[in-house]
Backbone as CSV, one residue per row, in Angstrom:
resi,resn,N_x,N_y,N_z,CA_x,CA_y,CA_z,C_x,C_y,C_z
1,MET,159.687,87.927,95.791,160.332,86.884,96.604,159.406,85.671,96.649
2,ASP,159.911,84.550,96.205,159.105,83.344,96.177,159.072,82.702,97.565
3,PRO,157.919,82.134,97.967,157.844,81.493,99.288,158.909,80.426,99.523
4,SER,159.415,79.818,98.458,160.452,78.802,98.624,161.753,79.392,99.182
5,ALA,161.879,80.724,99.094,163.079,81.394,99.605,162.914,81.882,101.039
6,PHE,161.721,81.718,101.609,161.497,82.170,102.974,162.352,81.361,103.946
7,THR,162.902,82.043,104.941,163.711,81.374,105.958,163.137,81.528,107.359
8,GLU,162.249,82.510,107.568,161.738,82.763,108.914,160.229,82.626,109.029
9,ILE,159.558,82.347,107.925,158.147,81.968,107.960,157.946,80.827,106.974
10,THR,156.820,80.145,107.108,156.416,79.177,106.089,155.084,79.631,105.517
11,TYR,154.833,79.240,104.269,153.628,79.684,103.568,153.110,78.537,102.713
12,GLY,151.806,78.299,102.805,151.192,77.283,101.967,149.715,77.553,101.789
13,VAL,149.142,77.045,100.710,147.726,77.241,100.406,147.062,75.889,100.226
14,ASP,145.926,75.709,100.899,145.173,74.461,100.768,143.694,74.761,100.985
15,ALA,142.849,74.248,100.097,141.393,74.395,100.215,140.982,75.852,100.384
16,GLY,141.669,76.743,99.668,141.300,78.153,99.689,141.899,78.945,100.827
17,VAL,142.681,78.310,101.692,143.233,78.982,102.871,144.754,79.070,102.748
18,ALA,145.276,80.289,102.843,146.722,80.514,102.883,147.148,80.549,104.352
19,THR,148.058,79.684,104.733,148.534,79.642,106.118,149.952,80.192,106.184
20,VAL,150.118,81.227,106.999,151.422,81.853,107.220,151.853,81.511,108.643
21,THR,152.988,80.866,108.789,153.470,80.466,110.114,154.795,81.155,110.408
22,LEU,154.815,81.969,111.457,156.064,82.566,111.908,156.935,81.428,112.426
23,ASN,158.150,81.322,111.907,158.901,80.080,112.107,160.292,80.311,112.698
24,ARG,160.293,80.905,113.909,161.539,80.996,114.691,161.229,80.469,116.104
25,PRO,160.800,79.221,116.207,160.337,78.724,117.503,161.390,78.785,118.598
26,ASP,162.671,78.681,118.217,163.734,78.744,119.217,163.845,80.135,119.835
27,ARG,163.310,81.163,119.136,163.295,82.537,119.635,161.875,82.983,119.948
28,ARG,160.993,82.025,120.141,159.570,82.301,120.411,158.985,83.186,119.311
29,ASN,159.462,82.944,118.081,159.002,83.658,116.882,159.180,85.163,117.011
30,ALA,160.302,85.573,117.620,160.601,87.004,117.763,160.631,87.667,116.399
31,TRP,160.053,88.835,116.325,159.939,89.583,115.067,161.305,90.111,114.650
32,SER,161.615,90.006,113.378,162.889,90.484,112.852,162.650,91.187,111.528
33,GLY,163.675,91.870,111.039,163.558,92.528,109.745,163.307,91.543,108.629
34,GLN,163.978,90.399,108.669,163.771,89.385,107.634,162.353,88.842,107.679
35,MET,161.842,88.610,108.881,160.473,88.114,109.013,159.476,89.131,108.459
36,ALA,159.736,90.413,108.704,158.839,91.460,108.207,158.797,91.464,106.685
37,VAL,159.959,91.295,106.059,160.014,91.253,104.584,159.253,90.040,104.061
38,GLU,159.498,88.891,104.653,158.825,87.672,104.191,157.320,87.752,104.410
39,TYR,156.908,88.370,105.504,155.470,88.512,105.770,154.809,89.362,104.699
40,ARG,155.465,90.476,104.319,154.915,91.302,103.244,154.743,90.495,101.963
41,TRP,155.729,89.698,101.632,155.643,88.909,100.404,154.574,87.821,100.504
42,ALA,154.428,87.227,101.681,153.381,86.220,101.869,152.002,86.843,101.654
43,LEU,151.781,88.030,102.206,150.504,88.710,102.008,150.278,89.028,100.537
44,HIS,151.339,89.435,99.857,151.235,89.741,98.428,150.816,88.501,97.636
45,HIS,151.442,87.370,97.932,151.093,86.138,97.215,149.636,85.748,97.493
46,ALA,149.197,85.893,98.742,147.811,85.559,99.074,146.841,86.478,98.340
47,HIS,147.188,87.750,98.240,146.325,88.713,97.553,146.223,88.398,96.055
48,CYS,147.319,87.970,95.463,147.356,87.759,94.008,146.890,86.373,93.570
49,ASP,146.847,85.434,94.478,146.505,84.046,94.144,144.992,83.850,94.229
50,PRO,144.311,83.577,93.103,142.860,83.358,93.163,142.481,82.133,93.986
51,GLY,143.444,81.258,94.243,143.167,80.088,95.057,143.240,80.346,96.547
52,ALA,143.706,81.540,96.937,143.787,81.909,98.358,142.636,82.851,98.679
53,ARG,141.707,82.403,99.475,140.519,83.197,99.783,140.565,83.793,101.187
54,VAL,141.276,83.132,102.094,141.396,83.565,103.492,142.829,83.310,103.924
55,VAL,143.371,84.183,104.778,144.725,84.004,105.307,144.637,83.731,106.802
56,VAL,145.395,82.759,107.269,145.556,82.484,108.699,147.020,82.671,109.041
57,VAL,147.320,83.478,110.061,148.698,83.651,110.516,148.805,83.125,111.939
58,THR,149.838,82.330,112.189,150.055,81.757,113.516,151.546,81.606,113.732
59,GLY,151.926,81.023,114.878,153.333,80.854,115.190,153.699,79.393,115.375
60,ALA,154.920,79.048,115.013,155.412,77.687,115.224,155.730,77.491,116.702
61,GLY,155.541,76.271,117.172,155.858,75.975,118.560,154.809,76.501,119.517
62,ASP,155.266,76.989,120.683,154.323,77.380,121.730,154.149,78.879,121.876
63,ALA,154.508,79.645,120.845,154.337,81.100,120.890,153.792,81.601,119.565
64,PHE,153.026,82.683,119.624,152.584,83.375,118.412,153.731,84.261,117.945
65,CYS,154.026,85.307,118.698,155.191,86.162,118.468,155.428,86.926,119.753
66,ALA,156.535,86.630,120.410,156.806,87.202,121.731,157.308,88.637,121.674
67,GLY,157.384,89.223,120.472,157.823,90.606,120.332,159.075,90.691,119.491
68,ALA,159.674,91.885,119.481,160.922,92.063,118.753,162.036,91.291,119.447
69,ASP,163.027,90.926,118.673,164.162,90.184,119.215,164.865,91.033,120.278
70,THR,164.953,90.531,121.502,165.517,91.316,122.601,167.002,91.607,122.387
71,GLU,167.710,90.739,121.688,169.114,91.019,121.401,169.243,92.247,120.514
72,ALA,168.342,92.352,119.530,168.348,93.533,118.658,167.978,94.782,119.440
73,LEU,167.011,94.662,120.352,166.615,95.810,121.169,167.766,96.273,122.050
74,ALA,168.506,95.327,122.616,169.639,95.690,123.467,170.701,96.425,122.670
75,THR,170.926,95.989,121.444,171.907,96.653,120.582,171.480,98.077,120.279
76,ILE,170.199,98.272,120.008,169.687,99.614,119.731,169.847,100.512,120.951
77,GLY,169.521,99.962,122.128,169.669,100.743,123.349,171.104,101.141,123.604
78,ALA,172.023,100.220,123.366,173.443,100.489,123.607,174.002,101.529,122.639
79,SER,173.378,101.642,121.476,173.855,102.604,120.472,173.158,103.955,120.587
80,GLY,172.414,104.138,121.670,171.733,105.416,121.857,170.497,105.585,121.001
81,GLY,169.935,104.475,120.577,168.696,104.529,119.804,168.881,104.454,118.305
82,ALA,170.120,104.395,117.847,170.374,104.331,116.408,170.174,102.913,115.895
83,TYR,169.583,102.805,114.732,169.451,101.504,114.081,169.337,101.701,112.587
84,ALA,169.761,100.705,111.856,169.713,100.764,110.395,168.488,100.007,109.902
85,LYS,167.686,100.667,109.086,166.520,99.997,108.516,166.963,99.035,107.433
86,ALA,166.391,97.848,107.485,166.736,96.842,106.486,166.297,97.296,105.103
87,LYS,167.159,97.072,104.124,166.839,97.417,102.746,166.589,96.132,101.976
88,ALA,165.371,95.975,101.526,165.012,94.762,100.803,163.918,95.098,99.804
89,ALA,163.877,94.343,98.723,162.827,94.535,97.731,161.504,94.072,98.311
90,LEU,160.506,94.945,98.260,159.188,94.628,98.793,158.169,94.599,97.663
91,PRO,157.089,93.855,97.836,156.074,93.781,96.778,155.289,95.089,96.695
92,PRO,154.631,95.315,95.570,153.795,96.511,95.464,152.540,96.363,96.312
93,TYR,151.986,97.500,96.685,150.692,97.470,97.367,149.604,97.199,96.332
94,PRO,148.480,96.634,96.752,147.390,96.408,95.798,146.972,97.707,95.119
95,ALA,146.549,97.601,93.884,146.118,98.777,93.134,145.032,99.517,93.908
96,GLY,145.140,100.832,93.928,144.132,101.645,94.595,144.332,101.808,96.084
97,THR,145.436,101.279,96.639,145.676,101.430,98.066,145.885,102.897,98.411
98,PRO,145.109,103.458,99.347,145.295,104.863,99.727,146.687,105.090,100.306
99,ALA,147.183,106.300,100.170,148.524,106.629,100.675,148.633,106.353,102.166
100,ALA,147.553,106.574,102.904,147.582,106.401,104.357,147.809,104.957,104.777
101,LEU,147.564,104.012,103.867,147.734,102.597,104.205,149.003,101.989,103.611
102,ARG,149.817,102.822,102.982,151.040,102.311,102.346,152.202,102.292,103.349
103,HIS,152.041,101.441,104.358,153.071,101.236,105.374,153.210,99.738,105.599
104,ASN,154.386,99.315,106.039,154.616,97.883,106.228,153.575,97.234,107.124
105,HIS,153.313,97.855,108.275,152.444,97.201,109.256,150.964,97.307,108.895
106,THR,150.603,98.264,108.032,149.210,98.374,107.614,148.917,97.543,106.365
107,ALA,149.934,96.925,105.790,149.745,96.138,104.568,148.659,95.071,104.698
108,PRO,148.515,94.402,105.864,147.449,93.396,105.966,146.053,93.969,105.721
109,LEU,145.879,95.263,105.984,144.566,95.875,105.773,144.267,96.085,104.299
110,THR,145.294,96.074,103.461,145.115,96.433,102.053,144.834,95.247,101.157
111,ILE,145.132,94.029,101.618,144.921,92.867,100.756,143.438,92.504,100.735
112,SER,143.037,91.817,99.687,141.618,91.520,99.496,141.127,90.364,100.349
113,THR,142.035,89.564,100.875,141.646,88.378,101.632,141.528,88.690,103.119
114,PRO,140.460,88.239,103.782,140.386,88.376,105.236,141.551,87.655,105.899
115,LEU,142.053,88.219,106.990,143.205,87.658,107.677,142.836,87.381,109.130
116,VAL,143.015,86.129,109.554,142.699,85.717,110.921,144.001,85.387,111.639
117,ALA,144.239,86.028,112.780,145.400,85.697,113.598,145.005,84.597,114.569
118,ALA,145.713,83.482,114.516,145.500,82.375,115.457,146.586,82.486,116.519
119,ILE,146.242,83.105,117.649,147.216,83.413,118.690,147.375,82.188,119.590
120,ASN,148.476,81.477,119.387,148.650,80.168,120.017,149.577,80.186,121.221
121,GLY,149.930,81.361,121.711,150.817,81.440,122.872,151.158,82.885,123.142
122,ALA,152.414,83.153,123.498,152.834,84.514,123.812,152.626,85.441,122.620
123,CYS,152.004,86.575,122.887,151.746,87.590,121.860,152.014,88.931,122.520
124,ALA,153.152,89.536,122.215,153.549,90.753,122.921,154.292,91.694,121.987
125,GLY,154.237,92.982,122.297,154.997,93.974,121.549,154.717,93.921,120.064
126,ALA,155.742,93.587,119.281,155.581,93.486,117.832,154.538,92.445,117.461
127,GLY,154.426,91.383,118.274,153.385,90.394,118.034,152.006,90.975,118.236
128,PHE,151.866,91.871,119.217,150.587,92.547,119.435,150.263,93.445,118.248
129,VAL,151.272,94.123,117.705,151.059,94.947,116.507,150.557,94.070,115.360
130,LEU,151.220,92.942,115.157,150.838,92.015,114.089,149.386,91.577,114.248
131,ALA,148.998,91.218,115.469,147.629,90.779,115.726,146.629,91.918,115.541
132,THR,147.021,93.125,115.910,146.120,94.271,115.786,145.743,94.527,114.335
133,TYR,146.674,94.322,113.429,146.394,94.585,112.017,145.794,93.368,111.295
134,ALA,145.500,92.306,112.024,144.697,91.220,111.461,143.227,91.654,111.482
135,ASP,142.409,91.008,110.683,140.978,91.340,110.658,140.240,90.723,111.832
136,LEU,140.646,89.529,112.226,140.046,88.827,113.366,141.152,88.172,114.166
137,ARG,140.888,87.969,115.455,141.868,87.337,116.334,141.182,86.239,117.140
138,TRP,141.650,85.004,116.978,141.212,83.884,117.797,142.427,83.461,118.624
139,ALA,142.195,83.007,119.845,143.309,82.676,120.727,143.048,81.391,121.489
140,SER,144.122,80.675,121.807,143.999,79.521,122.688,143.886,80.040,124.113
141,GLU,143.223,79.285,124.965,142.964,79.757,126.318,144.232,79.916,127.146
142,ASP,145.340,79.305,126.714,146.592,79.475,127.442,147.467,80.577,126.846
143,ALA,146.958,81.330,125.876,147.723,82.437,125.295,147.872,83.560,126.325
144,ARG,148.947,84.311,126.200,149.174,85.487,127.016,149.462,86.651,126.084
145,ILE,148.713,87.732,126.264,148.732,88.849,125.327,149.123,90.119,126.071
146,ALA,150.152,90.793,125.578,150.644,91.995,126.253,151.036,93.054,125.226
147,THR,150.693,94.307,125.512,151.130,95.387,124.626,152.629,95.631,124.783
148,SER,153.144,95.595,125.993,154.583,95.690,126.315,155.193,97.077,126.145
149,PHE,154.602,97.948,125.350,155.256,99.202,124.976,155.640,100.053,126.186
150,ALA,154.711,100.227,127.121,154.984,101.096,128.263,156.106,100.547,129.133
151,ALA,156.267,99.245,129.171,157.330,98.637,129.969,158.705,98.877,129.353
152,LEU,158.734,99.278,128.086,159.999,99.526,127.393,160.228,101.015,127.125
153,GLY,159.357,101.859,127.662,159.490,103.290,127.415,159.155,103.690,125.992
154,LEU,158.296,102.921,125.328,157.952,103.148,123.926,156.517,103.649,123.789
155,PRO,156.179,104.257,122.654,154.793,104.645,122.390,153.999,103.448,121.896
156,ALA,152.731,103.654,121.586,151.941,102.629,120.893,152.444,102.599,119.456
157,GLU,153.252,101.589,119.171,154.030,101.592,117.932,153.182,101.409,116.675
158,TYR,153.726,101.935,115.577,153.241,101.653,114.231,151.736,101.862,114.055
159,GLY,151.231,102.956,114.611,149.826,103.304,114.397,148.843,102.538,115.244
160,VAL,149.321,101.722,116.188,148.413,100.945,117.029,147.503,101.870,117.847
161,GLY,147.996,103.057,118.219,147.170,103.996,118.972,145.980,104.510,118.182
162,TRP,146.043,104.415,116.866,144.899,104.777,116.014,144.033,103.564,115.734
163,MET,144.672,102.420,115.490,143.944,101.225,115.077,143.199,100.570,116.223
164,LEU,143.850,100.455,117.376,143.262,99.710,118.486,141.915,100.274,118.944
165,PRO,141.738,101.602,119.058,140.418,102.110,119.449,139.316,101.755,118.459
166,ARG,139.663,101.545,117.198,138.644,101.154,116.215,138.178,99.726,116.464
167,ILE,138.997,98.943,117.162,138.642,97.562,117.459,137.900,97.455,118.779
168,VAL,138.401,98.138,119.811,137.866,97.926,121.167,137.269,99.180,121.793
169,GLY,137.404,100.350,121.165,136.962,101.598,121.782,138.119,102.276,122.508
170,SER,138.013,103.582,122.707,139.147,104.338,123.229,139.494,103.973,124.669
171,ALA,138.494,103.805,125.544,138.798,103.508,126.948,139.463,102.143,127.088
172,ARG,138.949,101.147,126.378,139.550,99.819,126.457,140.916,99.794,125.786
173,ALA,141.099,100.603,124.737,142.418,100.694,124.121,143.433,101.219,125.127
174,LEU,143.054,102.239,125.873,143.957,102.769,126.887,144.192,101.751,127.998
175,GLU,143.167,100.999,128.361,143.343,99.969,129.384,144.399,98.961,128.946
176,LEU,144.383,98.603,127.678,145.368,97.661,127.155,146.754,98.294,127.037
177,LEU,146.803,99.547,126.598,148.082,100.177,126.314,148.808,100.657,127.564
178,LEU,148.079,101.232,128.513,148.736,101.818,129.679,149.342,100.766,130.597
179,ASP,148.727,99.600,130.652,149.221,98.519,131.507,149.841,97.440,130.632
180,PRO,151.174,97.312,130.642,151.824,96.352,129.746,151.811,94.915,130.256
181,SER,151.166,94.666,131.382,151.166,93.314,131.951,150.494,92.318,131.013
182,PRO,151.004,91.092,130.966,150.355,90.062,130.135,148.925,89.788,130.607
183,ARG,148.038,89.569,129.652,146.638,89.279,129.940,146.286,87.898,129.403
184,THR,145.334,87.283,130.030,144.859,86.002,129.528,144.049,86.233,128.259
185,ALA,143.860,85.173,127.503,143.027,85.267,126.311,141.602,85.657,126.686
186,ALA,141.106,85.133,127.814,139.752,85.459,128.245,139.624,86.945,128.556
187,ASP,140.660,87.526,129.178,140.615,88.952,129.491,140.680,89.776,128.211
188,ALA,141.518,89.355,127.256,141.592,90.055,125.974,140.264,89.968,125.230
189,ALA,139.570,88.855,125.372,138.250,88.709,124.757,137.233,89.621,125.447
190,ARG,137.319,89.722,126.773,136.407,90.610,127.509,136.554,92.049,127.039
191,LEU,137.774,92.435,126.703,138.036,93.788,126.243,137.722,93.966,124.751
192,GLY,137.399,92.887,124.072,137.013,92.971,122.670,138.141,92.806,121.680
193,PHE,139.364,92.568,122.165,140.494,92.418,121.243,140.459,91.055,120.563
194,VAL,140.129,90.033,121.311,140.036,88.660,120.791,138.569,88.314,120.578
195,GLN,138.256,87.684,119.453,136.866,87.353,119.140,136.457,85.961,119.616
196,ARG,137.393,85.011,119.650,137.078,83.657,120.101,138.230,83.117,120.925
197,VAL,137.910,82.388,122.001,138.911,81.704,122.815,138.618,80.212,122.744
198,LEU,139.635,79.432,122.403,139.483,77.982,122.226,140.340,77.228,123.232
199,PRO,139.914,76.017,123.617,140.756,75.200,124.488,142.118,74.958,123.856
200,ALA,143.131,74.847,124.704,144.478,74.581,124.208,144.466,73.307,123.359
201,GLY,145.123,73.352,122.233,145.174,72.196,121.348,144.090,72.174,120.296
202,GLU,143.083,73.039,120.424,141.982,73.048,119.455,141.995,74.286,118.557
203,LEU,142.888,75.226,118.848,142.851,76.512,118.143,143.015,76.369,116.638
204,LEU,144.088,75.747,116.199,144.369,75.703,114.770,143.316,74.911,114.008
205,THR,142.789,73.864,114.620,141.720,73.102,113.965,140.482,73.966,113.793
206,ALA,140.112,74.698,114.846,138.915,75.539,114.790,139.087,76.684,113.802
207,VAL,140.245,77.339,113.835,140.499,78.432,112.891,140.517,77.906,111.470
208,GLY,141.144,76.755,111.267,141.179,76.170,109.930,139.796,75.838,109.407
209,ASP,138.945,75.269,110.258,137.566,74.957,109.851,136.817,76.231,109.467
210,TYR,136.994,77.272,110.277,136.319,78.552,110.007,136.808,79.145,108.691
211,ALA,138.130,79.160,108.489,138.692,79.747,107.280,138.245,78.976,106.042
212,ARG,138.235,77.643,106.130,137.791,76.850,104.980,136.313,77.060,104.691
213,ARG,135.523,77.275,105.743,134.098,77.555,105.533,133.914,78.880,104.791
214,LEU,134.664,79.898,105.197,134.592,81.172,104.479,135.041,80.998,103.032
215,ALA,136.149,80.284,102.843,136.695,80.112,101.498,135.708,79.417,100.573
216,ARG,134.962,78.456,101.100,134.053,77.690,100.249,132.676,78.333,100.092
217,HIS,132.155,78.913,101.155,130.752,79.333,101.126,130.538,80.847,101.044
218,SER,131.613,81.633,101.067,131.498,83.084,100.895,132.200,83.480,99.610
219,ALA,131.527,84.232,98.760,132.105,84.609,97.468,133.362,85.443,97.678
220,PRO,134.439,85.158,96.953,135.687,85.902,97.154,135.536,87.397,96.913
221,ALA,134.736,87.769,95.926,134.535,89.202,95.675,133.793,89.847,96.831
222,SER,132.856,89.118,97.429,132.138,89.650,98.585,133.087,89.879,99.753
223,LEU,133.963,88.895,100.011,134.934,89.042,101.089,135.803,90.275,100.872
224,ALA,136.263,90.455,99.631,137.136,91.593,99.324,136.404,92.920,99.480
225,MET,135.177,92.988,98.952,134.429,94.248,99.033,134.049,94.592,100.459
226,MET,133.684,93.584,101.248,133.311,93.841,102.641,134.516,94.307,103.452
227,LYS,135.662,93.668,103.226,136.868,94.093,103.946,137.217,95.521,103.572
228,ARG,137.170,95.840,102.289,137.478,97.202,101.867,136.503,98.215,102.463
229,ALA,135.217,97.850,102.528,134.213,98.765,103.072,134.470,99.064,104.547
230,VAL,134.833,98.029,105.292,135.043,98.188,106.733,136.353,98.904,107.023
231,VAL,137.391,98.602,106.255,138.721,99.138,106.556,138.997,100.445,105.835
232,VAL,138.766,100.482,104.517,139.163,101.639,103.714,138.037,102.656,103.602
233,ASP,136.862,102.216,103.164,135.767,103.157,102.953,135.338,103.829,104.245
234,ALA,135.448,103.110,105.361,135.000,103.670,106.635,135.857,104.843,107.102
235,VAL,137.057,104.988,106.537,137.906,106.120,106.900,137.367,107.407,106.281
236,GLY,136.639,107.291,105.180,136.064,108.463,104.532,134.689,108.788,105.078
237,ASP,133.892,109.474,104.268,132.570,109.891,104.732,131.492,108.892,104.306
238,LEU,130.356,108.967,104.968,129.264,108.032,104.720,128.763,108.106,103.291
239,ASP,128.638,109.305,102.739,128.094,109.444,101.393,128.934,108.674,100.377
240,ALA,130.262,108.844,100.445,131.134,108.145,99.505,131.062,106.636,99.713
241,ALA,131.029,106.202,100.980,130.952,104.768,101.270,129.633,104.195,100.770
242,TYR,128.554,104.931,100.970,127.242,104.466,100.524,127.216,104.324,99.001
243,ARG,127.695,105.349,98.314,127.680,105.317,96.843,128.543,104.180,96.300
244,ARG,129.674,103.946,96.950,130.534,102.871,96.463,129.884,101.520,96.697
245,SER,129.183,101.363,97.825,128.527,100.081,98.095,127.427,99.810,97.076
246,VAL,126.732,100.851,96.649,125.686,100.679,95.633,126.315,100.289,94.298
247,ALA,127.431,100.947,93.953,128.120,100.598,92.713,128.633,99.159,92.763
248,ASP,129.158,98.762,93.920,129.606,97.375,94.086,128.442,96.410,93.903
249,MET,127.296,96.744,94.502,126.131,95.870,94.403,125.660,95.745,92.954
250,ASP,125.588,96.877,92.251,125.134,96.836,90.859,126.078,95.988,90.006
251,GLY,127.384,96.109,90.272,128.339,95.310,89.517,128.240,93.833,89.854
252,ALA,128.009,93.524,91.120,127.945,92.137,91.560,126.764,91.391,90.961
253,LEU,125.693,92.100,90.669,124.488,91.448,90.134,124.727,90.771,88.791
254,ALA,125.818,91.171,88.105,126.104,90.596,86.781,127.158,89.499,86.826
255,THR,127.568,89.071,88.034,128.677,88.122,88.126,128.215,86.676,88.251
256,ALA,129.142,85.773,87.939,128.867,84.343,88.096,128.679,83.980,89.564
257,ASP,129.388,84.671,90.459,129.229,84.392,91.887,127.796,84.660,92.333
258,PHE,127.220,85.742,91.843,125.833,86.053,92.208,124.900,84.959,91.706
259,ARG,125.115,84.509,90.477,124.265,83.450,89.924,124.443,82.155,90.711
260,THR,125.682,81.876,91.124,125.937,80.686,91.933,125.197,80.765,93.261
261,GLY,125.260,81.922,93.897,124.595,82.102,95.180,123.091,81.992,95.079
262,VAL,122.509,82.588,94.043,121.056,82.532,93.858,120.615,81.099,93.585
263,ALA,121.376,80.389,92.749,121.024,79.007,92.440,121.059,78.145,93.703
264,ALA,122.057,78.361,94.557,122.150,77.599,95.799,121.003,77.944,96.745
265,ALA,120.645,79.228,96.796,119.534,79.643,97.658,118.233,78.995,97.206
266,ARG,118.016,78.941,95.896,116.786,78.331,95.378,116.763,76.831,95.631
267,ALA,117.962,76.228,95.608,118.043,74.781,95.850,118.134,74.461,97.338
268,LYS,118.183,75.528,98.174,118.292,75.377,99.626,119.551,74.589,100.016
269,THR,120.654,74.930,99.352,121.962,74.345,99.680,122.955,75.488,99.888
270,ALA,124.093,75.160,100.453,125.144,76.165,100.631,125.893,76.338,99.313
271,PRO,126.163,77.571,98.906,126.914,77.773,97.668,128.340,77.267,97.809
272,ASP,128.916,76.792,96.714,130.291,76.303,96.717,131.112,77.158,95.763
273,PHE,131.791,78.165,96.318,132.565,79.076,95.488,133.971,78.560,95.200
274,LEU,134.327,77.414,95.781,135.607,76.795,95.463,135.489,75.777,94.339
275,ALA,134.272,75.434,93.966,134.082,74.395,92.968,134.883,74.618,91.697
276,PRO,134.930,75.844,91.160,135.725,76.056,89.923,137.210,75.800,90.116
277,LEU,137.681,75.807,91.382,139.099,75.577,91.626,139.461,74.114,91.701
278,GLN,138.472,73.247,91.807,138.754,71.828,91.935,139.267,71.271,90.623
279,PRO,140.219,70.347,90.672,140.748,69.760,89.416,139.676,68.935,88.718
280,GLU,139.808,68.861,87.422,138.879,68.026,86.646,139.094,66.566,86.987
281,PRO,138.006,65.783,87.079,138.179,64.353,87.391,138.962,63.635,86.307
282,ALA,139.771,62.676,86.709,140.571,61.916,85.747,139.655,61.112,84.846
283,PRO,139.981,60.979,83.557,139.132,60.204,82.626,139.160,58.721,82.965
């Protein structure tokens, strides 16, 4: 699915950063089946595009994602819990993705590019799931973050009960899950869910600056290997993770990125890993 066909998100790449914007502002970017399909394809394009080094996901308007569409939830409730799963062509998972990560909501963990959620407003339910599977979460100080599940008689959906403790610890995960009340960004940061809180109006600029800095000054292979080590290798045992990191290091020593980094270190400058992507100057 080409990004030009997206109807519920927008996708674009600039200066090494792929920006994914949930684009149903009239519904506070409520999560839908179509949005889920488009999000999978956006992640696939970011993973496959050598020009995309970091992904930023945010919401249009004054909300990140207020949760699943309440009209759809009401329909499911009225039907006694029955619902039809949307059937749509989805992209393949990256090569080597473990079976345990081959799920729609875990797909962000499988791509090679770091993913930063810029939480710019309401983030609840399905939006909380989306943020949980991001690698980092930055929020505006006026954001409100809620798990919502307990208020709807639902479990910690889509593996969040496994993922959230890896981010904040088991006790804090339960603190977030058992009480569905909305929390401030500062409170979410205190619990370790959010890594940075920015003044209202400064979030996207700050996240964009951070993402562009990673894209330019951190080698793309390093970003991919580090993400895999933290997310995938950490699920296994230490011995296997250690051996793979050594193999990665030995392989990296022969790359152009390593030579670029060493040359910059010797010159006491920051390496520029986006330089090869820049267009040739006009004659």
